[in-house]
C-alpha positions as CSV (number, residue, x, y, z in Angstrom):
1,M,-26.9,21.0,-42.1
2,W,-26.4,21.2,-45.9
3,Y,-27.8,24.7,-45.9
4,P,-24.3,26.4,-45.3
5,S,-22.5,24.6,-48.0
6,A,-25.1,24.9,-50.6
7,M,-25.0,28.8,-49.5
8,R,-21.2,28.6,-50.8
9,T,-21.8,26.5,-53.7
10,I,-24.7,28.4,-55.1
11,P,-22.7,31.7,-55.5
12,L,-19.5,29.3,-57.1
13,L,-21.8,27.8,-59.6
14,L,-23.5,31.2,-60.5
15,G,-19.7,32.6,-61.0
16,V,-18.8,29.5,-63.2
17,L,-22.1,30.0,-65.1
18,A,-21.6,33.7,-65.8
19,L,-17.8,32.9,-67.0
20,A,-18.8,30.4,-68.8
21,A,-21.1,32.4,-70.7
22,H,-18.2,34.5,-72.1
23,A,-16.2,31.3,-72.8
24,K,-17.2,31.1,-76.7
25,A,-17.4,35.0,-77.5
26,D,-16.4,36.0,-80.4
27,K,-17.4,39.5,-81.2
28,F,-16.2,42.2,-79.1
29,W,-18.0,45.8,-79.6
30,L,-16.1,48.7,-78.8
31,E,-19.0,50.7,-79.7
32,D,-22.6,50.7,-79.7
33,P,-23.6,48.5,-82.8
34,A,-26.9,50.7,-83.6
35,V,-24.4,53.6,-84.0
36,A,-22.1,51.3,-86.3
37,A,-24.9,50.5,-88.8
38,K,-25.3,54.1,-89.0
39,A,-21.9,54.9,-89.8
40,A,-20.8,56.1,-93.4
41,E,-20.8,53.6,-96.2
42,G,-17.7,51.6,-96.6
43,S,-16.7,52.2,-92.7
44,S,-16.2,49.2,-90.6
45,A,-17.6,48.8,-87.0
46,A,-15.5,48.8,-84.3
47,V,-15.5,45.0,-83.5
48,I,-12.7,42.5,-82.3
49,E,-13.3,38.8,-83.4
50,G,-11.7,36.3,-81.4
51,V,-12.2,33.7,-78.7
52,L,-12.2,34.7,-75.1
53,V,-9.4,33.0,-73.4
54,A,-9.1,34.5,-70.0
55,E,-10.4,37.3,-67.8
56,K,-8.1,38.6,-65.2
57,D,-8.5,42.1,-63.5
58,G,-10.6,43.5,-65.6
59,V,-8.9,42.6,-69.0
60,Y,-10.0,40.2,-71.4
61,E,-7.6,37.9,-73.2
62,I,-8.3,37.3,-76.4
63,R,-6.9,34.6,-79.3
64,T,-7.4,36.2,-82.5
65,V,-6.1,35.4,-85.9
66,G,-2.7,36.4,-85.7
67,G,-2.1,36.5,-82.0
68,T,-3.4,37.3,-78.4
69,L,-5.1,40.5,-77.3
70,F,-5.4,42.1,-73.9
71,L,-8.1,44.5,-73.8
72,P,-9.5,46.2,-71.0
73,K,-13.2,45.2,-69.9
74,A,-14.0,49.0,-69.8
75,N,-13.2,49.6,-73.6
76,V,-15.7,46.8,-74.6
77,F,-19.4,47.9,-75.1
78,R,-20.8,44.6,-75.6
79,V,-19.9,40.8,-76.2
80,D,-21.6,38.7,-78.4
81,R,-21.3,34.5,-78.3
82,D,-20.8,32.3,-81.2
83,D,-19.1,28.7,-81.5
84,L,-15.7,30.2,-82.5
85,T,-12.7,28.2,-80.8
86,V,-9.0,28.3,-80.3
87,A,-8.7,25.7,-82.9
88,K,-10.7,27.3,-85.3
89,V,-8.8,30.5,-85.2
90,E,-5.5,28.5,-85.5
91,Q,-6.7,26.6,-88.2
92,A,-8.0,30.0,-90.1
93,E,-4.3,31.1,-89.3
94,K,-2.5,27.7,-91.1
95,D,-4.8,28.1,-94.0
96,A,-3.8,32.1,-94.5
97,A,-0.1,31.4,-93.9
98,G,0.6,30.6,-97.3
99,A,-1.0,33.9,-98.5
100,L,0.7,35.8,-95.7
101,D,4.0,34.3,-96.7
102,A,3.0,35.3,-100.4
103,A,2.5,38.8,-99.5
104,N,5.6,39.5,-97.4
105,Q,7.9,38.2,-100.1
106,E,6.1,40.6,-102.2
107,R,6.4,43.1,-100.1
108,R,10.4,42.7,-99.5
109,M,10.8,42.6,-103.3
110,V,9.0,45.9,-103.5
111,A,11.4,47.3,-101.0
112,E,14.4,46.0,-102.6
113,A,13.0,47.4,-105.7
114,N,12.5,51.1,-104.3
115,T,15.9,50.9,-102.7
116,R,17.8,50.2,-105.8
117,A,15.6,52.6,-107.6
118,R,16.6,55.3,-104.9
119,S,20.0,54.5,-105.5
120,L,20.2,54.8,-109.2
121,R,18.3,58.0,-108.9
122,A,21.4,59.3,-106.6
123,V,24.2,58.1,-108.7
124,E,22.3,59.8,-111.7
125,A,22.0,63.0,-109.8
126,S,25.5,63.1,-109.1
127,A,26.3,62.5,-112.6
128,R,24.3,65.3,-113.7
129,K,26.2,67.5,-110.9
130,A,29.6,66.4,-112.3
131,D,28.1,67.2,-116.1
132,A,26.9,70.5,-115.2
133,P,29.1,73.5,-116.5
134,A,30.5,75.6,-113.6
135,A,28.6,78.6,-112.3
136,V,29.2,81.6,-114.3
137,Q,30.5,84.7,-112.4
138,P,28.6,87.9,-112.7
139,A,30.7,90.8,-114.9
140,D,30.8,93.0,-111.5
141,A,31.6,90.7,-108.9
142,G,33.1,93.6,-106.8
143,F,29.7,95.1,-105.7
144,D,27.0,93.8,-103.6
145,A,23.6,95.2,-104.7
146,V,21.9,94.2,-101.5
147,L,24.1,96.0,-99.0
148,G,25.0,98.5,-101.4
149,V,28.8,98.3,-100.8
150,S,32.0,97.5,-102.8
151,L,33.4,93.8,-101.7
152,D,37.0,94.9,-102.6
153,Q,39.9,92.8,-100.4
154,N,40.9,95.9,-98.5
155,V,37.4,96.7,-97.2
156,N,37.3,93.7,-94.8
157,N,40.4,94.8,-93.4
158,A,40.6,95.7,-89.9
159,S,42.4,99.0,-90.2
160,V,39.6,100.3,-92.4
161,R,37.1,99.2,-89.6
162,L,39.5,101.1,-86.7
163,Q,39.4,104.2,-89.2
164,L,35.9,104.1,-89.2
165,R,35.4,103.7,-85.9
166,N,37.6,106.5,-84.9
167,A,35.8,108.6,-87.5
168,Y,32.6,108.0,-86.0
169,A,34.0,108.8,-82.4
170,Q,35.5,111.9,-83.3
171,T,32.2,113.3,-85.6
172,R,29.3,111.0,-84.1
173,D,28.3,110.9,-87.7
174,R,26.1,107.9,-88.1
175,S,27.0,106.9,-91.5
176,Y,29.9,105.7,-90.6
177,L,28.0,103.3,-88.2
178,K,26.0,102.5,-91.2
179,T,29.5,101.6,-93.3
180,L,30.5,99.6,-89.8
181,R,27.1,97.5,-89.9
182,Q,27.4,96.6,-93.7
183,L,31.1,95.6,-93.4
184,R,30.2,93.3,-90.1
185,R,27.5,91.5,-92.8
186,M,30.0,91.2,-95.3
187,R,32.2,89.0,-93.2
């Protein structure tokens, strides 16, 4: 009678052993290590180092220095085991905490210095703008060289535009239309 119960426990034991093989994993290769070895000098391999905490629904939960990652199994090419544990990861975080705090403090100081420099440049620019001489008007400010028309105040008068429309309606001379277009551009 032990046969049916043994048949139930053997797959259970095999499943536990399969999971135990990953319990001390420390390198999760996201690409073939042979390809990573052939990569350009100075480049780093696509590897995540950490401890496998759990494996659920096709996702690895990996504890690394700095936090926990959730990585789909489909993205993992190979898993290499080692004796890395969660306690060792936490100890590495504690060891790096002082350096991390110093780096954060330095980053804050650099950001504050950049902010002060930016505001100082803005103040200097506005002071230069205030000290700059007023723009000099050209000698002939009454003529637009691009449009080729006079910029007299009475040219934009509605009555002048009305007279040009009437002149075009009577003569059908397209030069009146050209002058009307130039007046519209000047508005």
